[in-house]
C-alpha positions as CSV (number, residue, x, y, z in Angstrom):
1,M,65.8,99.2,2.4
2,I,64.5,99.7,6.0
3,L,64.5,103.5,5.5
4,R,62.6,103.2,2.2
5,S,59.9,101.2,3.9
6,L,59.2,104.3,6.2
7,V,58.0,106.3,3.2
8,R,54.9,105.5,1.2
9,S,53.8,108.9,-0.1
10,D,53.8,109.0,-3.9
11,V,55.7,111.8,-5.7
12,S,53.7,113.0,-8.7
13,P,55.2,115.0,-11.6
14,E,53.6,118.1,-10.1
15,D,55.2,117.3,-6.8
16,K,58.6,116.8,-8.4
17,K,58.6,120.3,-9.7
18,V,57.7,121.8,-6.3
19,L,60.3,119.6,-4.5
20,Q,63.1,120.4,-7.0
21,A,62.5,124.1,-6.5
22,F,62.8,123.7,-2.8
23,E,65.9,121.6,-3.2
24,K,67.6,124.5,-5.0
25,M,66.8,126.8,-2.0
26,L,68.1,124.1,0.4
27,C,71.2,123.4,-1.7
28,Y,70.6,119.7,-1.3
29,A,69.3,117.1,-3.7
30,F,67.5,114.2,-2.2
31,K,68.1,110.6,-3.3
32,D,64.5,109.8,-2.5
33,R,62.2,112.8,-2.7
34,K,59.5,110.9,-0.8
35,H,61.4,111.9,2.3
36,L,61.2,115.5,1.4
37,K,57.5,115.4,0.5
38,R,56.6,114.0,3.9
39,A,58.8,116.5,5.7
40,L,56.8,119.3,4.0
41,T,53.4,117.7,4.6
42,H,51.5,119.2,7.5
43,K,48.8,117.1,9.4
44,S,46.1,119.5,8.2
45,Y,46.8,118.3,4.7
46,T,46.6,114.6,5.6
47,N,43.5,115.2,7.7
48,E,41.6,116.9,4.8
49,L,42.5,114.1,2.4
50,K,41.9,111.4,5.1
51,M,45.4,110.1,4.7
52,P,47.1,107.9,7.4
53,A,48.5,109.9,10.2
54,S,51.9,108.4,9.4
55,E,52.0,110.5,6.2
56,H,52.5,113.9,7.8
57,N,55.7,115.3,9.1
58,E,55.5,115.0,12.9
59,R,57.6,111.8,13.1
60,Y,60.3,113.5,10.8
61,E,60.1,116.5,13.0
62,Y,60.8,114.3,16.1
63,L,63.9,112.9,14.4
64,G,65.1,116.2,13.0
65,D,64.9,117.9,16.4
66,A,67.3,115.3,17.8
67,V,69.7,115.5,14.8
68,L,69.7,119.3,15.0
69,E,70.4,119.3,18.8
70,L,73.3,116.9,18.3
71,S,74.7,118.7,15.3
72,I,74.6,122.2,16.9
73,S,76.2,120.7,20.1
74,H,78.9,119.2,17.9
75,V,79.7,122.5,16.2
76,L,79.6,124.5,19.4
77,M,82.1,122.2,21.1
78,E,84.4,122.7,18.2
79,R,84.1,126.4,18.1
80,F,84.2,127.1,21.8
81,P,86.7,124.6,23.3
82,S,87.0,126.6,26.6
83,H,83.3,126.9,27.3
84,P,81.9,124.8,30.1
85,E,78.8,122.6,29.6
86,G,76.3,125.2,31.0
87,E,77.4,127.9,28.7
88,L,77.3,125.6,25.7
89,S,73.8,124.8,26.6
90,K,72.9,128.5,26.7
91,L,74.4,129.0,23.2
92,R,72.6,126.0,21.8
93,A,69.3,127.2,23.3
94,A,69.9,130.6,21.6
95,I,70.1,128.7,18.2
96,V,67.7,125.9,18.5
97,N,64.4,127.7,19.3
98,E,61.2,128.4,17.5
99,H,62.0,132.0,16.7
100,E,65.4,131.3,15.0
101,L,64.2,128.2,13.2
102,A,61.2,130.1,11.8
103,E,63.4,133.0,10.6
104,L,65.7,130.5,8.8
105,S,62.6,128.9,7.3
106,R,61.5,132.3,6.0
107,R,64.9,132.8,4.4
108,L,64.5,129.5,2.6
109,T,60.9,130.4,1.7
110,L,59.9,127.1,3.2
111,G,56.4,128.1,3.9
112,S,55.5,128.4,0.2
113,F,56.4,124.8,-0.4
114,L,54.4,123.3,2.4
115,Y,51.5,120.9,1.8
116,L,48.8,122.4,4.0
117,G,45.1,121.9,4.3
118,K,42.9,124.7,2.9
119,G,41.8,125.9,6.3
120,E,45.4,126.1,7.6
121,A,46.6,127.9,4.5
122,M,43.7,130.4,4.7
123,T,44.6,131.3,8.3
124,G,48.2,132.2,7.6
125,G,49.7,128.8,8.2
126,R,52.5,129.4,5.8
127,D,54.0,132.0,8.1
128,K,53.2,130.6,11.5
129,P,56.4,130.4,13.6
130,S,55.5,127.1,15.2
131,L,54.6,125.5,11.9
132,L,57.7,126.8,10.1
133,S,60.1,125.7,12.9
134,D,58.6,122.2,13.0
135,A,58.8,121.8,9.2
136,L,62.5,122.8,9.2
137,E,63.2,120.2,11.8
138,A,61.3,117.7,9.7
139,V,63.4,118.6,6.7
140,I,66.5,118.0,8.7
141,G,65.1,114.6,9.7
142,A,64.4,113.9,6.1
143,V,68.0,114.6,5.1
144,Y,69.2,112.3,7.8
145,L,67.0,109.5,6.6
146,D,68.0,110.2,3.0
147,R,71.8,110.2,3.4
148,G,72.8,110.0,7.0
149,Y,74.3,112.1,9.7
150,A,77.3,113.5,7.8
151,K,75.1,115.1,5.1
152,A,72.7,116.4,7.8
153,L,75.6,117.9,9.7
154,N,77.0,119.5,6.6
155,L,73.6,121.0,5.7
156,I,73.2,122.4,9.2
157,K,76.7,124.0,9.1
158,V,75.9,125.7,5.9
159,H,72.4,127.1,6.8
160,F,73.2,127.9,10.5
161,S,76.6,129.5,9.8
162,Q,75.4,133.1,10.2
163,L,73.5,132.3,13.4
164,L,76.5,130.4,14.8
165,D,78.7,133.4,14.1
166,N,76.3,135.7,15.8
167,V,76.0,133.7,19.0
168,G,79.8,133.6,19.2
169,G,80.1,137.4,18.7
170,M,81.0,139.8,21.3
171,G,77.5,141.3,21.3
172,F,76.0,138.0,22.3
173,F,78.4,136.3,24.8
174,K,80.2,138.6,27.1
175,D,81.5,136.7,30.1
176,Y,85.0,136.0,28.8
177,K,86.5,138.6,31.0
178,T,84.6,137.3,34.0
179,R,85.7,133.7,33.4
180,L,89.3,134.7,32.7
181,Q,89.5,136.7,36.0
182,E,88.3,133.6,37.9
183,E,90.8,131.4,36.0
184,A,93.7,133.8,36.4
185,Q,93.1,134.2,40.1
186,S,93.1,130.4,40.5
187,R,96.1,129.7,38.3
188,F,98.3,132.7,38.7
189,G,97.0,134.5,41.8
190,A,96.6,137.7,39.8
191,I,94.0,139.7,38.0
192,P,94.2,140.3,34.3
193,K,94.9,143.9,33.2
194,Y,93.8,145.5,30.0
195,R,95.6,148.3,28.2
196,L,94.5,150.1,25.0
197,S,97.6,149.8,22.8
198,R,96.1,151.2,19.5
199,E,93.1,153.0,18.1
200,S,92.7,153.5,14.4
201,G,90.1,154.2,11.7
202,P,87.5,157.0,11.1
203,D,84.9,157.8,13.8
204,H,82.3,155.6,12.1
205,Q,84.6,152.6,11.7
206,K,87.0,152.5,14.7
207,H,89.4,149.6,15.3
208,F,90.8,149.0,18.8
209,E,93.7,146.8,20.0
210,V,93.9,145.9,23.6
211,A,96.9,144.2,25.3
212,L,96.1,141.8,28.1
213,T,98.7,141.2,30.8
214,I,98.9,138.9,33.7
215,N,101.7,139.4,36.3
216,G,103.2,141.9,33.9
217,E,103.4,139.4,31.0
218,T,101.5,140.1,27.8
219,M,99.2,137.2,27.2
220,S,97.3,138.4,24.1
221,V,96.3,141.3,22.0
222,G,92.6,141.6,21.4
223,L,90.9,143.3,18.4
224,G,87.5,144.8,18.1
225,P,85.2,147.7,16.9
226,S,85.2,149.0,20.5
227,K,87.4,148.9,23.5
228,K,85.1,146.6,25.3
229,A,84.9,144.2,22.3
230,A,88.7,144.2,22.1
231,E,89.0,143.3,25.7
232,Q,86.6,140.5,25.3
233,D,88.5,139.2,22.3
234,A,91.8,139.3,24.3
235,A,90.2,137.4,27.2
236,R,88.8,134.8,24.8
237,Q,92.2,134.2,23.3
238,V,93.8,133.5,26.7
239,L,91.0,131.2,27.7
240,D,91.4,129.2,24.4
241,K,95.2,129.0,25.1
242,I,94.5,127.6,28.5
243,A,92.0,125.1,27.2
244,G,94.6,124.0,24.6
245,E,97.3,123.5,27.2
246,M,94.9,121.3,29.2
247,K,94.3,118.8,26.3
């Protein structure tokens, strides 16, 4: 009842059609579409129609930003159990930023569903990165108000999965070997050694296996499309093992 009192915007039959179309893109059905309408309403629209300031999406954006930060932090801690706080913060910053949020908004064709003032629409507002990223955060805030954190977290996991995979890839985060060397010197008084144990596949699709040893003991076998990537994978595996032993 408290959440319902936050929303006063009416949803007309025409609105319903628009909102239902976006729900299909979002893969989420709102219990109360008034939340979604407000999330998609830019202040230029409310200004033109002389609606109350509370009817545009900035408050929802404020909430959605917090929900997104928490959710991405949650997922990153699960995915990278051996990463220290500073590195997790870097990964989160690579995901929760205007550029990436705007790109995801474009994939959802969010801009075409926005309620914009005529002036904003005529000056390319439907594709402005700042406007798109803010609107996506507002939609996340709307999902949170509609059904709670668990639903918002699930939605974020679905739509941010590719981006989360990318930031965890070898091409993005490359200090596993550096961190393992520091850890190995501290724990074992030795430096990890990497040996190419296998190379297979055609020239355009090579696969490499690298054995990682510490003090002569094989600790892991890394896989990757290049020798460097396989070395990073091997180092990551050992770091994850160490993190598991510390729990």
